[in-house]
C-alpha positions, 0 to 999 in steps of 0.5 A: 377264759374257756367257756367250756370251764364255766359249764363244767360249774354249779348252776345258780339257779338250781334247787341246791342254792334255795334255803329249804322252806318249811311252811306249817301253815294248815292249807299247806301242811300234808305231813299227818305229824305237822298237822297234828302239831299245829292243831295241839297249838291252836288248842292250847292257845283257846284253852289258855284265853278261856281260863285265863283269870279276869280282873275283878273290875272287868268281872264287876262291869260285865255283870252290871252290863249284864244287869242293866240289860236285863228286864225286871220279872215276875221273880222280882219283888218290886215288880210284882207289887207294881203290876198288883198296884196297876202298872204295866210293862213300857208304860210311864210310871204315876197316876197321871203316866207322866212318871219315869218309862226307864230305871233312873241311871246308875252312876258309878264311882270309880275313884276314891274321893267323898260324896259330893265332891264332884258337886262341889267342883262343879260350882267350883268350875261354874264360879271360876266361869262366872268371875272370868265372864265378869273380868271379860266384862269389866275389860271390855267396858274399860276399852270401851270408856278409853275409846270414848275418851279418846274420840271425846279428846279428838273432838276437843282438841278438834275444837280448839283448833278451829276456834284458833283459827276463827280467832286468827281469821277474825284478828285479820279481818279486824286488823284491816277493818280498823286500819280503813277507818285510821286507826293506829292501833287495835281497842285491845291488844289481841285483837290484831295478830300477834305479828302485826302487834309486834312493833307497837309492843316495843313502843308502848310501856303499858303492853305487859299489863295488856298481855296479862288481861290477855292471858286470862282469857280463853281463846273461846272468850276472846273469839267471842269478844272479838266477833262481838266487836266485828258485829257492832262496830264494823257490821262484819261476820267473820263465818259470812265473810261479809260486811253489811250495810248497818245494825238492822242489815246484820240482824235481819241477814245474818244467822247468828253471831256463833259458829254454831248458828251458820 
């Protein structure tokens, strides 16, 4: 390609290839005809906006606002009567001066519902709110009662397990102390642990009747009877873990015959 051929072509940066710009903004208008046309269009828009018919609702709102902002003057009959009775503008109404200063505000009713419906709806809302609060209080009370029941159940289970442990320890101690004085079998079938009694139950034909008597007693009752037996027969306290010399010694040095005493 010859470089001279490219120089003979059109210049792409020249005004020939730029689109014409017809800007008619006022600051850039130089022709009188264009300027006149722009002024006429602006005046026409302002005339249309001022002559546009307003809605009746908008007119009522404007008149109401204008009336509310206008103070009563001497041309008002009611205001004239107030002034004759001693009223001064800007002061409170009433003999003692504790009445209103500003007029009673108006409440515009824009819907088609009947008079008193808003008050009825407000009462209904208050009733629903009260019902919700009462329901929430009952729910919280039920949760609190369930929590107390669960805690009581846990305490009862813990106490039951503690009684079973104390009963088992008392049975072991009773078996050891009975064997020291050469007793072959316990005074009651449940005075010794069940594992120790298993062999004796096979040899004794009357064990079934004794087992029935054992089942009739609760663990707490068995514990009370067994600890009383240990204290009176062996002078032993399962909670102290001590064998005393005699009856006077256990009465004077042992806090008592129950777990609460210790």
